[in-house]
Rosetta silent file (secondary structure, phi, psi, omega in degrees, C-alpha in Angstrom):
SEQUENCE: MSADPVHVPDESLRADDPSGHDPVLIKEVLNAIFDRHDPPHIVVDCTLGRAGHSTAIAERLARNPERPAHTPRPTLVGLDCDPRNLQFARDRLAPFIDGPQAGSVDVRLFHANFAQLDEVLDELKLPYVDAILADLGVSTNQIFDSQYGMAFSIDGPLDMRLDPRSTLTADKVINTWAESDIANALYDLADERLSRRIARKVAEARRIAPISTTRRLAEIVRTCFPPRRGHERAIDPATRTFMALRILVNSENQNLAALLDIAPGRLAQDGRLAVISFHSAEDRQVKQAFRSRSSDALGQHDTTNFQTLTRKPIEPTPEEAARNPRARSAKLRVLRRLRHGAP
SCORE:     score description
SCORE:     0.000 S_00000001
   1 L     0.000  137.123  174.403  -37.368   63.658   -9.585 S_00000001
   2 L  -126.975  144.428  178.335  -34.217   61.518   -9.674 S_00000001
   3 L  -121.279  121.884 -174.830  -32.607   59.891  -12.594 S_00000001
   4 L   -78.305  151.725  179.111  -30.594   56.750  -12.006 S_00000001
   5 L   -81.468   80.264  179.741  -27.352   55.981  -13.918 S_00000001
   6 L  -128.784  168.322 -178.400  -28.788   53.154  -15.989 S_00000001
   7 L    62.408   26.328 -177.950  -28.923   52.141  -19.626 S_00000001
   8 L  -124.632  159.275  179.070  -25.421   53.349  -20.183 S_00000001
   9 L   -61.193  138.415 -174.895  -22.309   51.562  -21.135 S_00000001
  10 L  -149.268  129.277 -176.502  -20.528   49.902  -18.244 S_00000001
  11 L   -60.651  -19.792 -179.454  -17.370   47.743  -18.647 S_00000001
  12 L   -87.966   -5.120  174.527  -18.987   45.216  -16.407 S_00000001
  13 L   -65.950  153.443 -169.876  -21.888   44.602  -18.737 S_00000001
  14 L   -93.017   75.921  179.980  -21.833   41.286  -20.434 S_00000001
  15 L   -63.028  -25.699 -179.188  -21.038   42.589  -23.965 S_00000001
  16 L   -85.438   -2.261 -176.574  -19.936   39.043  -24.926 S_00000001
  17 L   -65.055  123.740 -172.734  -23.189   37.441  -24.115 S_00000001
  18 L   -63.011  -25.833  178.445  -24.167   35.726  -27.377 S_00000001
  19 L   -87.549   -6.054  175.467  -27.800   36.800  -26.939 S_00000001
  20 L    76.522   10.370 -172.986  -26.715   40.400  -26.501 S_00000001
  21 L  -176.840  125.716 -177.704  -28.949   40.615  -23.347 S_00000001
  22 L  -101.687  114.398  178.950  -29.143   38.747  -20.048 S_00000001
  23 L   -65.867  137.545 -172.567  -32.805   38.780  -18.954 S_00000001
  24 L  -101.991  153.682  178.301  -33.267   40.015  -15.485 S_00000001
  25 L    53.598   35.238 -173.483  -35.484   38.568  -12.697 S_00000001
  26 H   -61.304  -44.266 -179.452  -36.345   35.574  -14.845 S_00000001
  27 H   -64.701  -37.258  177.590  -37.397   33.306  -12.065 S_00000001
  28 H   -66.181  -34.917  177.152  -39.530   36.091  -10.518 S_00000001
  29 H   -63.065  -46.065 -177.086  -41.144   36.887  -13.900 S_00000001
  30 H   -67.043  -41.174  178.377  -42.022   33.154  -14.369 S_00000001
  31 H   -63.461  -43.017  178.220  -43.464   32.982  -10.858 S_00000001
  32 H   -57.512  -40.313 -176.490  -45.540   36.111  -11.474 S_00000001
  33 H   -77.763  -46.001 -164.618  -46.965   34.579  -14.821 S_00000001
  34 H  -107.032  -15.312  176.294  -47.369   30.956  -13.849 S_00000001
  35 L   -80.799   85.487 -170.581  -48.037   30.863  -10.039 S_00000001
  36 L  -154.221  169.071 -176.435  -51.778   30.876  -10.182 S_00000001
  37 L   -62.888  -63.842  179.235  -54.800   28.524   -9.796 S_00000001
  38 L   -97.957  137.491 -175.572  -55.317   27.941  -13.559 S_00000001
  39 L   -74.539  143.345 -174.046  -52.272   27.888  -15.796 S_00000001
  40 L   -67.734  152.547 -171.009  -52.000   30.693  -18.304 S_00000001
  41 L  -116.250  -36.930 -177.636  -52.978   30.000  -21.832 S_00000001
  42 E  -124.182  113.335  176.862  -52.162   33.330  -23.676 S_00000001
  43 E  -121.594  136.673  179.630  -49.075   35.343  -22.686 S_00000001
  44 E  -117.325  126.859  170.825  -47.820   38.557  -24.252 S_00000001
  45 E   -98.262   98.221 -171.155  -44.285   39.702  -24.114 S_00000001
  46 L   -75.990  -10.729 -175.841  -44.526   43.409  -24.919 S_00000001
  47 L  -136.235   71.030 -166.248  -40.819   43.945  -25.013 S_00000001
  48 L   -56.416  -40.927  178.485  -39.544   40.882  -26.833 S_00000001
  49 L    52.133 -127.239 -178.630  -35.886   42.142  -27.071 S_00000001
  50 L  -100.053   26.339  170.195  -33.552   39.153  -27.579 S_00000001
  51 L    68.438   22.777  174.971  -36.218   36.672  -26.393 S_00000001
  52 H   -64.911  -52.702  177.403  -34.628   35.781  -23.043 S_00000001
  53 H   -63.495  -49.386 -175.192  -37.877   36.015  -21.140 S_00000001
  54 H   -55.384  -37.197 -177.630  -39.957   34.740  -24.080 S_00000001
  55 H   -69.697  -38.827  178.783  -37.876   31.637  -24.504 S_00000001
  56 H   -73.119  -30.088  176.042  -38.307   30.658  -20.934 S_00000001
  57 H   -70.953  -35.981  179.015  -42.051   31.439  -21.031 S_00000001
  58 H   -58.064  -50.954 -178.283  -42.374   29.370  -24.238 S_00000001
  59 H   -54.452  -43.947  175.606  -40.674   26.429  -22.584 S_00000001
  60 H   -69.283  -39.606  175.646  -43.016   26.596  -19.586 S_00000001
  61 H   -61.198  -40.388 -176.898  -46.097   26.919  -21.771 S_00000001
  62 H   -65.254  -37.994 -170.434  -44.943   23.906  -23.892 S_00000001
  63 L  -103.264   13.526 -173.182  -44.449   21.554  -21.023 S_00000001
  64 L   -63.581  115.539  178.828  -47.443   22.613  -18.811 S_00000001
  65 L   -76.593  -12.513 -174.429  -48.727   19.244  -17.482 S_00000001
  66 L   -90.890   -8.830 -175.630  -51.995   20.639  -16.273 S_00000001
  67 L   -78.031  126.192  177.708  -53.359   21.636  -19.722 S_00000001
  68 L   -66.436  143.428 -174.632  -55.997   19.190  -20.914 S_00000001
  69 L   -58.964  -26.920 -179.701  -55.190   17.412  -24.095 S_00000001
  70 L   -85.235   -4.578 -174.427  -58.300   18.611  -26.008 S_00000001
  71 L   -87.981  151.749 -179.307  -57.634   22.360  -25.390 S_00000001
  72 L   -60.728  157.637  179.366  -55.882   24.471  -28.082 S_00000001
  73 L   -63.834  151.728 -177.828  -52.302   24.966  -27.831 S_00000001
  74 L   -70.627  164.215 -173.998  -51.063   27.883  -25.824 S_00000001
  75 E  -123.330  128.348  172.371  -50.183   31.258  -27.456 S_00000001
  76 E  -114.924  116.784  177.161  -47.147   33.407  -26.977 S_00000001
  77 E  -103.848  130.317  177.675  -47.397   36.947  -28.544 S_00000001
  78 E  -125.528  138.276  179.986  -44.239   39.011  -28.836 S_00000001
  79 E  -124.037  138.340  174.372  -43.858   42.698  -29.660 S_00000001
  80 E  -153.675  138.702  178.700  -40.721   44.709  -30.311 S_00000001
  81 L   -88.733   -5.689  179.699  -40.163   48.048  -32.057 S_00000001
  82 L   -99.082  111.895  176.956  -36.560   47.136  -33.000 S_00000001
  83 H   -62.664  -31.593  177.466  -36.611   45.116  -36.251 S_00000001
  84 H   -76.305  -39.724  173.206  -33.152   43.654  -35.636 S_00000001
  85 H   -69.769  -29.579  173.315  -33.915   42.373  -32.202 S_00000001
  86 H   -60.596  -37.859 -179.677  -37.185   41.067  -33.594 S_00000001
  87 H   -75.200  -35.385 -178.882  -35.333   39.013  -36.199 S_00000001
  88 H   -67.518  -41.391  179.969  -32.864   37.760  -33.466 S_00000001
  89 H   -66.842  -34.034  179.736  -35.867   36.766  -31.283 S_00000001
  90 H   -70.527  -42.759  175.228  -37.568   34.997  -34.129 S_00000001
  91 H   -62.031  -37.374 -178.931  -34.414   32.913  -34.804 S_00000001
  92 H   -74.697  -27.810  176.654  -34.046   32.109  -31.127 S_00000001
  93 L   -89.757    6.389 -178.428  -37.758   31.039  -30.903 S_00000001
  94 H   -54.851  -28.413  177.060  -37.482   29.003  -34.093 S_00000001
  95 H   -59.646  -33.183 -177.810  -37.761   25.648  -32.283 S_00000001
  96 H   -90.093  -11.773 -175.266  -41.345   26.729  -31.346 S_00000001
  97 H   -93.620  -55.947  178.707  -42.104   28.348  -34.818 S_00000001
  98 H  -145.830   30.506  173.937  -40.958   25.773  -37.247 S_00000001
  99 L  -111.544 -156.449  179.934  -38.695   23.488  -35.372 S_00000001
 100 L   -63.032  -14.710 -177.029  -39.139   20.368  -33.214 S_00000001
 101 L  -116.383   21.727 -177.769  -41.354   21.991  -30.739 S_00000001
 102 L   -61.370  -22.755 -179.764  -43.579   23.803  -33.328 S_00000001
 103 L   -93.166    5.173 -176.245  -46.766   22.115  -32.313 S_00000001
 104 L   -93.003  -39.120 -176.571  -46.493   22.949  -28.662 S_00000001
 105 L  -133.723  135.729  176.396  -46.825   26.739  -28.604 S_00000001
 106 E   -89.061  106.456 -172.801  -48.349   29.114  -31.146 S_00000001
 107 E   -98.132  117.765  177.584  -45.735   31.947  -31.382 S_00000001
 108 E  -117.018  117.536 -178.608  -46.961   35.287  -32.992 S_00000001
 109 E  -116.031  149.838 -170.126  -44.403   38.070  -33.362 S_00000001
 110 E  -146.728  136.639  170.157  -45.005   41.703  -34.372 S_00000001
 111 E   -85.247   99.120 -169.715  -42.978   44.649  -35.224 S_00000001
 112 L  -162.009  149.216  172.737  -44.812   46.987  -32.959 S_00000001
 113 L   -85.982  145.978 -175.701  -44.337   49.219  -29.949 S_00000001
 114 H   -61.684  -13.875  173.564  -46.221   48.138  -26.756 S_00000001
 115 H   -68.901  -13.879 -179.716  -48.303   51.267  -27.013 S_00000001
 116 H   -98.707   22.311 -177.854  -49.870   49.529  -29.966 S_00000001
 117 H   -62.701  -31.424  172.534  -51.011   46.513  -27.844 S_00000001
 118 H   -57.426  -46.216 -169.052  -54.708   47.069  -28.569 S_00000001
 119 H   -65.520  -46.179 -175.572  -54.033   46.961  -32.321 S_00000001
 120 H   -70.668  -40.816  177.540  -52.011   43.725  -32.152 S_00000001
 121 H   -66.832  -36.592  178.596  -54.478   41.967  -29.886 S_00000001
 122 H   -66.247  -43.103  179.388  -57.398   43.054  -32.038 S_00000001
 123 H   -58.922  -36.232 -179.391  -55.628   41.760  -35.161 S_00000001
 124 L   -92.452    5.822  175.951  -55.266   38.337  -33.506 S_00000001
 125 L    57.383   44.091 -175.215  -58.814   38.436  -32.251 S_00000001
 126 L  -113.958   84.632 -178.271  -57.581   38.108  -28.651 S_00000001
 127 L   -64.934  -37.289  179.728  -59.920   40.357  -26.439 S_00000001
 128 L  -137.541  152.300  177.985  -58.213   39.077  -23.264 S_00000001
 129 E  -133.370  165.759 -171.278  -55.007   37.386  -22.258 S_00000001
 130 E   -96.037  -14.893  174.738  -53.747   35.757  -19.105 S_00000001
 131 E  -157.509  148.641  176.137  -50.425   37.625  -18.689 S_00000001
 132 E  -132.964  124.488  178.410  -48.567   40.658  -20.055 S_00000001
 133 E  -117.811  138.301  173.672  -44.920   41.296  -19.486 S_00000001
 134 E  -137.068  121.974  175.258  -42.975   44.465  -20.197 S_00000001
 135 E  -107.686  112.595 -174.480  -39.239   44.729  -19.547 S_00000001
 136 L   -80.724    2.277 -178.290  -38.383   48.372  -19.878 S_00000001
 137 L   -80.409  154.542 -177.472  -34.705   47.977  -20.188 S_00000001
 138 L   -90.311  136.247  175.574  -32.570   48.594  -23.299 S_00000001
 139 L   -64.990  148.182 -176.524  -30.801   45.467  -24.470 S_00000001
 140 H   -58.025  -36.224 -179.903  -27.104   45.207  -23.988 S_00000001
 141 H   -65.895  -29.295 -177.241  -26.593   44.846  -27.714 S_00000001
 142 H   -74.336  -32.375 -179.970  -28.388   48.060  -28.392 S_00000001
 143 H   -73.611  -44.091 -176.791  -26.117   49.934  -25.960 S_00000001
 144 H   -85.917  -11.585  178.050  -22.811   48.494  -27.487 S_00000001
 145 L   -84.144  110.683 -179.248  -23.800   48.648  -31.167 S_00000001
 146 L   -54.783  -19.166 -177.627  -22.547   52.049  -32.392 S_00000001
 147 L   -67.534  -29.605 -177.077  -25.449   52.082  -35.062 S_00000001
 148 L   -76.332  -28.984 -176.722  -27.948   52.850  -32.383 S_00000001
 149 L    70.382   32.390  178.431  -26.007   55.833  -31.099 S_00000001
 150 L   -92.960  -22.164 -169.651  -26.917   55.126  -27.442 S_00000001
 151 L  -107.308  139.202 -179.457  -23.456   55.102  -25.930 S_00000001
 152 L   -86.731  -13.174 -175.924  -21.133   58.007  -25.156 S_00000001
 153 L   -95.808   -5.433 -175.376  -18.081   55.677  -24.816 S_00000001
 154 L  -132.082  119.425 -178.555  -18.460   54.195  -28.420 S_00000001
 155 L   -67.022  137.981  175.726  -18.416   56.636  -31.383 S_00000001
 156 L  -170.751  178.316 -177.959  -21.352   56.380  -33.721 S_00000001
 157 E   -64.850  142.365  177.212  -24.092   58.499  -35.405 S_00000001
 158 L   -70.322   76.135 -175.731  -26.221   60.673  -32.984 S_00000001
 159 L  -110.279  -70.500 -179.041  -29.389   58.597  -33.578 S_00000001
 160 L    69.672    7.022  176.308  -30.787   56.767  -30.561 S_00000001
 161 L   -79.791  135.118  172.009  -33.848   55.370  -32.281 S_00000001
 162 L   -87.117  -34.425  176.034  -34.879   51.855  -31.453 S_00000001
 163 L  -104.377  106.344 -173.254  -37.475   51.919  -34.227 S_00000001
 164 L   -66.704   -3.336  168.392  -36.105   53.105  -37.511 S_00000001
 165 L   -74.538  -11.749 -178.877  -39.608   54.080  -38.602 S_00000001
 166 L   -75.554  149.819 -176.161  -39.518   56.987  -36.154 S_00000001
 167 L   -98.070  -33.798 -179.948  -38.646   60.378  -37.595 S_00000001
 168 L   -81.196  125.537  179.191  -37.116   62.052  -34.531 S_00000001
 169 L  -117.435  165.065  175.207  -33.432   61.425  -33.945 S_00000001
 170 H   -64.988  -33.187 -179.769  -30.966   62.754  -31.244 S_00000001
 171 H   -61.154  -46.332 -176.693  -29.263   64.442  -34.185 S_00000001
 172 H   -70.686  -34.844  176.426  -32.363   66.468  -35.009 S_00000001
 173 H   -69.742  -41.856 -175.950  -32.923   67.476  -31.365 S_00000001
 174 H   -69.852  -38.589 -174.902  -29.362   68.580  -30.839 S_00000001
 175 H  -101.107   -1.855  173.851  -28.977   70.531  -34.070 S_00000001
 176 H  -128.580  -15.405 -176.211  -32.391   72.001  -34.619 S_00000001
 177 L   -81.240  151.940  178.549  -34.226   72.410  -31.427 S_00000001
 178 L   -64.811  147.033 -176.559  -34.110   75.753  -29.601 S_00000001
 179 H   -54.231  -50.245 -176.353  -31.526   76.024  -26.865 S_00000001
 180 H   -58.621  -40.169 -179.545  -34.366   76.476  -24.279 S_00000001
 181 H   -68.399  -35.788  172.395  -36.213   73.317  -25.484 S_00000001
 182 H   -71.472  -36.736  177.188  -33.070   71.216  -25.122 S_00000001
 183 H   -57.995  -50.523 -177.489  -32.389   72.637  -21.711 S_00000001
 184 H   -64.680  -35.618 -178.441  -35.960   71.724  -20.615 S_00000001
 185 H   -68.057  -41.913  178.043  -35.814   68.271  -22.062 S_00000001
 186 H   -65.620  -39.536 -179.549  -32.515   67.427  -20.178 S_00000001
 187 H   -73.751  -43.599 -176.786  -33.935   68.660  -16.912 S_00000001
 188 H   -65.666  -41.993 -172.644  -37.399   67.263  -17.235 S_00000001
 189 H   -88.196  -25.086 -175.084  -36.392   63.861  -18.536 S_00000001
 190 H  -140.120   10.961  177.143  -33.162   63.167  -16.591 S_00000001
 191 L    55.160   33.618  179.461  -33.035   65.783  -13.850 S_00000001
 192 L   -74.626  113.853 -175.413  -29.768   67.228  -15.293 S_00000001
 193 L   -72.586  -15.588 -177.485  -28.941   70.139  -12.967 S_00000001
 194 L  -108.309   25.779 -173.503  -26.593   71.650  -15.589 S_00000001
 195 H   -56.590  -46.227  179.926  -29.183   71.527  -18.309 S_00000001
 196 H   -69.645  -34.430  174.812  -28.997   75.180  -19.286 S_00000001
 197 H   -71.850  -35.184 -176.136  -25.271   75.297  -19.426 S_00000001
 198 H   -67.431  -49.724  177.988  -25.154   72.089  -21.428 S_00000001
 199 H   -62.247  -31.835  175.394  -27.700   73.496  -23.920 S_00000001
 200 H   -66.762  -43.531 -178.849  -25.836   76.746  -24.250 S_00000001
 201 H   -67.094  -34.193  178.403  -22.575   74.863  -25.018 S_00000001
 202 H   -63.803  -45.373 -178.252  -24.447   72.745  -27.639 S_00000001
 203 H   -61.796  -38.205  179.452  -25.878   75.850  -29.251 S_00000001
 204 H   -71.404  -36.446 -177.673  -22.377   77.367  -29.492 S_00000001
 205 H   -74.343  -35.352 -177.139  -20.774   74.256  -30.854 S_00000001
 206 H   -71.596  -23.669  174.946  -23.412   73.644  -33.555 S_00000001
 207 H   -69.415  -25.573  174.725  -22.995   77.141  -34.910 S_00000001
 208 H   -80.518  -48.583  173.220  -19.475   76.030  -35.791 S_00000001
 209 L  -161.497  151.968  178.721  -20.364   72.608  -37.210 S_00000001
 210 L   -60.845  138.836  175.746  -23.228   70.149  -36.826 S_00000001
 211 L   -84.150  104.833 -172.576  -22.974   67.816  -33.836 S_00000001
 212 L  -118.475  -10.177 -176.897  -23.417   64.485  -35.655 S_00000001
 213 E  -121.677  157.995  176.581  -21.582   61.791  -33.462 S_00000001
 214 H   -69.504  -28.327 -177.678  -21.978   60.628  -29.921 S_00000001
 215 H   -70.602  -36.178  177.108  -18.401   61.233  -29.155 S_00000001
 216 H   -70.556  -42.941  177.270  -18.502   64.877  -30.034 S_00000001
 217 H   -62.034  -47.840  179.089  -21.692   65.439  -27.994 S_00000001
 218 H   -58.855  -36.328 -179.169  -20.236   63.615  -24.992 S_00000001
 219 H   -70.872  -29.176 -178.029  -17.067   65.768  -25.226 S_00000001
 220 H   -72.802  -47.104 -175.435  -19.216   68.986  -25.373 S_00000001
 221 H   -67.420  -36.109 -179.329  -21.278   67.928  -22.330 S_00000001
 222 H   -64.407  -33.097 -178.774  -18.107   67.001  -20.279 S_00000001
 223 L   -68.922  -10.612 -178.641  -16.719   70.532  -20.731 S_00000001
 224 L   -86.106   -8.679 -179.437  -19.731   71.850  -18.711 S_00000001
 225 L  -106.871  134.092  179.914  -18.680   70.104  -15.600 S_00000001
 226 L   -66.786  148.788  178.135  -15.876   71.307  -13.246 S_00000001
 227 L   -64.568  141.401 -179.918  -13.100   68.848  -12.604 S_00000001
 228 L   -84.322  144.394 -178.117  -13.556   66.619   -9.565 S_00000001
 229 L  -112.166  127.855  170.593  -10.915   66.779   -6.806 S_00000001
 230 L    99.195  -40.068 -178.745   -9.813   63.762   -4.797 S_00000001
 231 L  -152.879  161.204  178.783  -11.741   61.050   -6.504 S_00000001
 232 L   -77.349  161.630  178.506  -13.362   60.143   -9.821 S_00000001
 233 L   -70.378  149.775  179.478  -16.978   60.700  -10.626 S_00000001
 234 L   -70.122  -32.113  179.678  -19.382   57.937   -9.916 S_00000001
 235 L  -134.662  160.073  176.260  -20.967   58.317  -13.432 S_00000001
 236 L   -70.155  144.261  177.001  -19.789   59.984  -16.612 S_00000001
 237 L   -56.310  -27.675 -175.852  -21.001   63.603  -16.923 S_00000001
 238 L   -81.942   -3.714 -176.007  -22.752   62.740  -20.193 S_00000001
 239 H   -51.535  -57.067 -174.907  -24.938   60.115  -18.571 S_00000001
 240 H   -66.040  -38.500 -179.981  -27.974   62.120  -17.929 S_00000001
 241 H   -63.030  -47.631  174.923  -27.914   64.000  -21.255 S_00000001
 242 H   -59.721  -43.287  178.275  -27.761   60.674  -23.220 S_00000001
 243 H   -60.161  -44.354 -178.166  -30.471   59.191  -21.074 S_00000001
 244 H   -60.404  -43.902 -178.281  -32.782   62.269  -21.567 S_00000001
 245 H   -65.224  -38.245  175.321  -32.257   62.056  -25.357 S_00000001
 246 H   -65.361  -40.066  176.491  -33.019   58.373  -25.557 S_00000001
 247 H   -63.215  -43.581 -177.652  -36.178   58.796  -23.540 S_00000001
 248 H   -67.465  -49.189 -176.829  -37.176   61.678  -25.707 S_00000001
 249 H   -63.701  -34.524 -179.823  -36.386   60.216  -29.096 S_00000001
 250 L  -100.741   16.866  170.749  -38.284   56.912  -28.374 S_00000001
 251 L    49.976   38.248 -170.230  -41.185   58.623  -26.642 S_00000001
 252 H   -63.310  -34.884  179.325  -40.624   56.271  -23.722 S_00000001
 253 H   -69.486  -44.798 -176.967  -42.793   58.087  -21.104 S_00000001
 254 H   -66.337  -39.476  179.132  -45.780   58.476  -23.453 S_00000001
 255 H   -66.335  -39.123  179.744  -45.553   54.854  -24.618 S_00000001
 256 H   -65.243  -45.311  175.234  -45.270   53.569  -21.071 S_00000001
 257 H   -55.223  -43.015 -178.034  -48.322   55.700  -20.101 S_00000001
 258 H   -69.184  -39.121  178.802  -50.337   54.205  -23.049 S_00000001
 259 H   -60.703  -47.118 -175.984  -49.307   50.562  -22.066 S_00000001
 260 H   -65.541  -17.331  177.925  -50.315   51.151  -18.380 S_00000001
 261 H   -88.073  -39.349 -174.345  -53.648   52.422  -19.539 S_00000001
 262 H   -80.514  -47.103 -164.847  -54.304   49.707  -22.176 S_00000001
 263 L   -56.589  -49.965 -176.539  -52.820   46.503  -20.606 S_00000001
 264 H   -54.757  -40.902  176.501  -55.060   46.102  -17.519 S_00000001
 265 H   -65.633   -7.292  178.432  -58.186   46.148  -19.620 S_00000001
 266 H  -105.611    2.869  176.013  -56.899   43.273  -21.837 S_00000001
 267 E   -83.292  135.619  175.110  -56.322   40.948  -18.909 S_00000001
 268 E   -77.130  177.457 -179.393  -58.654   37.945  -18.368 S_00000001
 269 E   -62.999  137.510 -174.177  -59.775   36.970  -14.843 S_00000001
 270 E    57.806   25.343  175.170  -56.712   36.379  -12.627 S_00000001
 271 E   -80.843  156.531 -171.798  -54.588   37.761  -15.383 S_00000001
 272 E  -123.261  136.528  174.220  -51.213   39.362  -14.471 S_00000001
 273 E  -115.337  114.648  179.021  -49.452   42.478  -15.711 S_00000001
 274 E  -113.214  128.150 -176.388  -45.666   42.364  -14.805 S_00000001
 275 E  -129.184  126.331  172.542  -43.521   45.446  -15.503 S_00000001
 276 E  -101.591  123.157 -179.427  -39.813   45.636  -14.921 S_00000001
 277 E  -117.708  162.467 -171.031  -38.431   49.134  -14.619 S_00000001
 278 L  -127.705   -5.202  177.896  -34.898   50.337  -14.414 S_00000001
 279 L  -147.528  159.458 -166.217  -34.924   53.907  -13.023 S_00000001
 280 H   -64.106  -29.071 -179.351  -36.931   55.700  -10.321 S_00000001
 281 H   -68.826  -49.857  178.521  -39.092   57.799  -12.799 S_00000001
 282 H   -53.786  -55.958 -172.809  -40.185   54.591  -14.609 S_00000001
 283 H   -56.530  -43.850 -179.424  -40.859   52.740  -11.307 S_00000001
 284 H   -63.181  -38.551  177.537  -42.835   55.729   -9.985 S_00000001
 285 H   -63.454  -46.160  178.240  -44.976   55.776  -13.131 S_00000001
 286 H   -58.565  -50.801 -177.330  -45.663   52.104  -12.842 S_00000001
 287 H   -54.537  -50.798  178.468  -46.353   52.259   -9.026 S_00000001
 288 H   -54.425  -51.482 -178.460  -48.801   55.169   -9.545 S_00000001
 289 H   -63.119  -41.547  178.850  -50.667   53.522  -12.345 S_00000001
 290 H   -63.014  -48.996 -171.609  -51.024   50.201  -10.401 S_00000001
 291 H   -63.527  -36.862  178.829  -52.024   52.021   -7.277 S_00000001
 292 H   -64.367  -21.621  177.946  -54.838   53.990   -9.125 S_00000001
 293 H  -103.824   -4.838 -172.951  -56.419   50.735  -10.123 S_00000001
 294 E   -87.107  148.721 -176.012  -55.835   48.650   -7.073 S_00000001
 295 H   -72.563  -29.065  179.045  -58.283   47.754   -4.494 S_00000001
 296 H   -62.610  -38.144 -179.570  -55.631   48.158   -1.796 S_00000001
 297 H   -75.836  -42.765 -173.959  -55.231   51.836   -2.739 S_00000001
 298 H   -84.167  -20.471 -178.733  -58.848   52.696   -3.218 S_00000001
 299 L    67.901   33.873  178.405  -60.178   50.752   -0.311 S_00000001
 300 L  -131.480   69.251 -175.073  -63.078   49.475   -2.428 S_00000001
 301 L   -61.063  -24.543 -179.059  -62.533   45.766   -2.404 S_00000001
 302 L   -91.982   -4.320 -174.307  -66.079   45.108   -3.677 S_00000001
 303 L  -123.239  -36.882 -176.412  -65.974   47.468   -6.709 S_00000001
 304 L   -76.470  160.090 -174.325  -62.511   47.569   -8.143 S_00000001
 305 L  -112.698    9.163 -171.736  -61.301   44.986  -10.470 S_00000001
 306 E  -133.806  148.487  171.973  -57.450   45.012   -9.741 S_00000001
 307 E  -136.859  126.786  175.185  -55.058   44.086   -7.051 S_00000001
 308 E   -76.381  120.358 -174.116  -51.449   45.001   -6.686 S_00000001
 309 L   -89.271   -6.083  178.852  -49.535   41.863   -5.832 S_00000001
 310 L  -125.030   92.904  177.849  -46.243   43.761   -4.985 S_00000001
 311 L   -59.865  -39.347  172.655  -46.581   46.230   -2.140 S_00000001
 312 L  -122.401  149.319 -172.664  -42.923   46.711   -2.611 S_00000001
 313 L   -67.388  149.056  176.728  -41.211   46.050   -5.916 S_00000001
 314 E   -84.843  131.349  179.012  -39.322   42.717   -6.288 S_00000001
 315 L  -117.287  157.517 -176.647  -35.597   43.283   -6.760 S_00000001
 316 L   -62.883  149.637  173.175  -32.763   41.071   -7.864 S_00000001
 317 L   -71.596  160.152  178.023  -31.015   38.926   -5.388 S_00000001
 318 H   -53.540  -34.065 -175.810  -27.412   39.750   -4.402 S_00000001
 319 H   -73.654  -39.146  179.735  -26.285   36.697   -6.486 S_00000001
 320 H   -68.400  -43.538  179.543  -28.103   37.956   -9.656 S_00000001
 321 H   -53.949  -47.317  178.259  -26.804   41.556   -9.131 S_00000001
 322 H   -64.547  -36.354  179.135  -23.329   40.187   -8.951 S_00000001
 323 H   -72.165  -41.544 -176.388  -23.700   37.953  -11.906 S_00000001
 324 L  -130.005   93.885 -170.492  -25.380   40.497  -14.084 S_00000001
 325 H   -63.273  -26.191 -178.897  -24.587   44.168  -12.966 S_00000001
 326 H   -67.310  -17.883 -179.921  -27.262   45.644  -15.351 S_00000001
 327 H   -80.262   -6.695 -173.928  -29.984   44.014  -13.096 S_00000001
 328 H   -59.027  -28.294 -174.157  -28.939   45.972  -10.002 S_00000001
 329 H  -103.960    3.277  177.028  -31.520   48.725  -10.522 S_00000001
 330 L   -61.664  140.456  172.608  -34.317   46.406  -11.744 S_00000001
 331 E  -139.084  131.613 -179.869  -37.709   46.477  -10.040 S_00000001
 332 E  -107.049  124.847  175.034  -40.594   44.239  -10.787 S_00000001
 333 E  -126.539  144.962 -173.779  -44.190   45.092   -9.942 S_00000001
 334 E  -128.117  134.508  178.836  -47.186   42.952  -10.702 S_00000001
 335 E  -114.013  136.893 -175.532  -50.846   43.832  -11.110 S_00000001
 336 E  -120.663  135.068  172.892  -53.627   41.134  -10.958 S_00000001
 337 E   -88.624  122.833 -176.730  -57.070   41.332  -12.449 S_00000001
 338 L   -68.993  148.904 -172.551  -59.487   39.899   -9.860 S_00000001
 339 H   -60.987  -30.456 -178.823  -61.668   36.959  -10.801 S_00000001
 340 H   -82.576   -6.966 -171.698  -64.986   38.903  -10.272 S_00000001
 341 H  -110.888   13.420 -176.461  -63.828   41.753  -12.421 S_00000001
 342 L  -142.199  159.576  179.164  -63.054   40.124  -15.771 S_00000001
 343 L   -60.911    0.000    0.000  -64.840   37.968  -18.382 S_00000001
């Protein structure tokens, strides 16, 4: 297992971006959703974030010249577990909700995790949809806002929750979990080779005083690493610890597994599931889930209902990577439901 240095503060990130997030692979996502025989009518953005992808999707849905005039207006469903990003997205999508383009697209937004996709679609009485998008990246605003406690370079409360309804925080893990459990989490979730040493240092430090801020935790972790000679480290020593805690607190692996299990079954014929991952463990999870359903993998073209459209993941162009450094590790994979395998 390898853990890539992603979702961490980087001076090259666009912290001054007014949206707080620069959507990655936007052209490729639109191609995956709209490049099909029949234009999509119902699209779900499972990770609404700051509505970068959703705004572009809504614009395409609104101006689709191939939709017959008598058909119902297209629907955009958005989910996000972060209520602050959800409100930002609502404001950004206001032209389609109650503004000048309100009649062109039916926008329905929900405070929900994408693991709750079934519940949301059932509430809307939408058994099948034409496209589902999940961008697994953390928004730039979430990284740089100290209130989330995601960053080790910005002092803030040791929280890391994206959904304030969750009860588990990084503070609780660091200050109440057994030393062995902390070590196992760091190793299993971020491949931290010094996990036992870090857990031991944490246990020693919390006996003196609770570890309640990101800065103090980062300082403790850094003491576990010997000094480098000759050149600086490629990544901060605290990177993997913070990454593991964020994955753990937000149940990222379990929620992604739930989405990959649920979403294919909610696709209509020729429907597309597009997932953008940002580190190798996520990408491997998506790849394996798609492969387990794909006709290419099973060799059963006459019985399976799905086809992987991306034998290799789609990655950003050099131009996008230079413009938006956080996109450098992004990988897009797309699964299609075959026409003979869906209602």
